[in-house]
C-alpha positions in Angstrom: -7.1 14.9 2.4 -3.8 16.8 1.9 -0.5 15.0 1.2 0.6 14.9 4.9 -2.8 13.4 5.9 -2.5 10.7 3.2 1.0 9.8 4.4 -0.3 9.6 8.0 -3.2 7.4 6.9 -0.8 4.9 5.3 1.4 4.9 8.4 -1.5 4.7 10.9 -2.5 1.1 10.2 0.7 0.2 8.4 -1.1 -1.7 5.6 -1.9 -0.8 2.0 -4.3 -3.4 0.6 -3.6 -4.3 -3.0 -6.8 -4.8 -5.0 -6.0 -6.6 -8.2 -8.4 -8.5 -10.6 -11.4 -8.2 -8.3 -14.9 -8.2 -9.8 -16.1 -4.6 -10.1 -19.6 -5.7 -8.9 -18.1 -6.8 -5.6 -15.9 -3.8 -5.0 -18.2 -1.9 -2.7 -18.7 -4.9 -0.4 -15.0 -5.8 -0.4 -14.1 -2.2 0.4 -16.7 -2.0 3.2 -15.2 -5.2 4.8 -11.7 -3.8 4.6 -12.6 -0.4 6.1 -14.7 -2.0 8.8 -11.7 -4.1 9.7 -9.5 -1.1 10.1 -7.8 -0.6 6.7 -7.3 3.0 5.6 -5.3 2.6 2.3 -6.8 0.9 -0.7 -4.7 0.4 -3.8 -6.3 -0.4 -7.2 -3.8 -1.8 -9.6 -3.8 -0.3 -13.1 -3.7 -3.7 -14.7 -7.1 -4.5 -13.3 -10.3 -4.4 -15.3 -11.5 -0.8 -15.6 -9.1 0.5 -13.0 -10.0 4.2 -13.4 -13.6 3.5 -12.9 -12.9 1.4 -9.8 -10.8 4.3 -8.4 -13.6 6.7 -9.0 -16.2 4.4 -7.4 -14.0 3.6 -4.4 -13.3 7.3 -4.0 -17.1 7.9 -3.8 -17.6 5.1 -1.4 -14.9 6.2 1.0 -15.9 9.9 0.9 -17.5 9.7 4.4 -14.7 7.6 5.9 -11.0 8.2 6.8 -10.0 5.7 4.1 -7.9 6.7 1.1 -7.7 5.3 -2.5 -4.6 5.0 -4.6 -3.3 3.5 -7.8 -0.7 0.7 -8.1 1.3 -0.9 -10.9 1.8 2.6 -12.3 4.6 2.3 -14.9 4.7 5.8 -16.4 3.8 9.4 -15.9 0.8 9.3 -18.3 -0.8 6.5 -16.3 0.0 8.3 -13.0 -1.8 11.5 -14.3 -4.9 9.5 -15.4 -5.1 7.9 -12.0 -4.7 11.2 -10.1 -7.4 12.8 -12.3 -9.7 9.8 -11.4 -9.1 10.5 -7.7 -6.0 8.6 -6.7 -4.4 10.1 -3.5 -1.2 8.0 -3.8 0.7 6.4 -6.6 2.7 3.1 -6.4 4.9 1.4 -9.0 6.8 -1.9 -9.1 9.7 0.0 -10.6 11.7 3.3 -10.3 10.5 5.9 -12.8 11.7 9.4 -12.1 9.0 10.9 -14.4 6.3 9.3 -12.2 7.9 10.8 -9.1 8.0 14.2 -10.7 4.5 14.0 -11.9 3.1 13.0 -8.5 5.0 15.8 -6.8 3.6 18.3 -9.3 0.1 17.3 -8.3 1.1 17.1 -4.6 0.3 13.4 -4.3 2.1 10.7 -2.3 4.4 8.6 -4.5 5.8 5.2 -3.7 8.2 3.8 -6.4 9.4 0.3 -6.4 13.1 -0.2 -5.5 15.4 -3.1 -4.7 18.9 -1.8 -4.2 20.4 0.9 -1.9 21.3 2.9 -5.0 17.8 2.8 -6.3 16.5 3.7 -2.8 18.6 6.8 -2.6 17.9 7.8 -6.2 14.2 7.6 -5.5 14.4 9.4 -2.1 16.5 12.2 -3.4 14.1 12.6 -6.3 11.2 13.2 -3.9 9.6 9.8 -3.2 7.6 9.8 0.0 7.9 6.0 0.7 9.9 3.3 -1.0 8.2 0.1 -2.1 10.6 -2.8 -1.5 9.7 -5.3 -4.3 9.7 -8.2 -4.4 10.0 -8.4 -0.7 9.6 -12.2 -0.6 12.8 -12.5 -2.5 14.7 -10.3 0.0 13.1 -11.1 3.4 12.9 -9.1 6.7 16.7 -9.3 7.2 17.2 -7.2 4.1 15.0 -4.5 5.5 16.9 -4.5 8.8 20.2 -4.4 7.1 19.3 -1.5 4.8 17.8 0.5 7.7 21.1 0.6 9.5 22.8 3.0 7.0 19.6 4.3 5.4 17.4 5.0 8.5 15.9 8.1 7.0 14.0 6.2 4.2 10.5 4.9 4.8 10.2 1.3 3.5 7.0 -0.6 2.5 7.8 -4.2 1.7 5.4 -5.7 -0.9 5.2 -9.2 -2.3 4.4 -12.4 -0.4 3.4 -10.6 2.8 0.9 -12.5 5.0 -0.1 -12.9 8.6 2.8 -15.3 9.3 5.6 -12.9 8.3 4.0 -9.4 8.6 5.4 -8.8 12.2 8.9 -9.7 11.1 8.9 -7.0 8.5 7.6 -4.4 11.0 10.1 -5.4 13.6 12.8 -5.1 10.9 11.9 -1.5 10.4 9.2 -1.3 7.7 6.7 1.6 8.3 4.0 -0.2 6.4 3.3 -3.3 4.2 1.8 -3.8 0.8 -0.6 -6.8 1.1 -2.7 -8.5 -1.5 -3.6 -12.1 -1.3 -2.5 -12.2 2.3 -5.6 -10.3 3.2 -8.0 -10.6 0.2 -8.8 -14.3 0.7 -10.3 -15.5 -2.6 -12.3 -18.2 -1.0 -14.0 -15.7 1.3 -14.7 -13.4 -1.6 -16.1 -16.2 -3.7 -18.4 -17.2 -0.9 -19.1 -13.5 -0.2 -18.3 -14.0 3.5 -17.5 -10.4 4.1 -17.8 -10.8 7.9 -15.0 -13.3 7.9 -13.0 -11.0 5.7 -13.5 -8.1 8.2 -12.3 -10.4 11.0 -9.2 -11.4 9.0 -8.4 -7.7 8.4 -8.9 -6.9 12.0 -6.5 -9.6 13.1 -3.9 -8.4 10.5 -4.2 -4.9 11.8 -3.8 -6.2 15.4 -0.6 -8.1 14.3 0.9 -4.9 13.0 0.0 -3.0 16.1 1.6 -5.7 18.4 4.8 -5.7 16.3 5.1 -2.0 16.6 4.6 -2.1 20.3 7.3 -4.7 20.6 9.6 -2.5 18.7 8.9 0.5 20.9 9.5 -1.3 24.1 12.6 -3.2 23.1 
């Protein structure tokens, strides 16, 4: 996929699933359940076990699908480059690092730095960020997203941290273009029991929640 297609894939379902600390042996089945439920964007955090190998394996698994694989918890340009060379199509960080933005742009990859203040948002946006990860979202809430979007409507915000089925629609209605979701989708109990059908159903319901919130925004 080219960069525009990757950006579109992230916005289509409005969810980036954060895969952190999962057993590598279960990754294929987890990924299959996520994609079957409608997920297009899979994020492997770089503080997972063997993240580069996981990116490569997920990239191979999704080659015949419209899903994309990215790297998260990217703190520096060196890590960003390693992830990109392993197949990552998008790069996320919990912080704002201008070198990471520059590196991702050099490789023509989508980059999503973590920001918290309006100053950080505009610094990242003007440096070439494609989306802005609002982190930690659970400390700020949907109201913060709505308030920021009033003067900064041009920036594309992806709240991350504490997002679940109960609050997802509130963030979308507040103006978020997508959400970063980890435990709110990747139910540990379902994965331990290897109930991947139930995981797919949960993903499908989450995607439906995002779609309904968007429809409510467009009609009101």
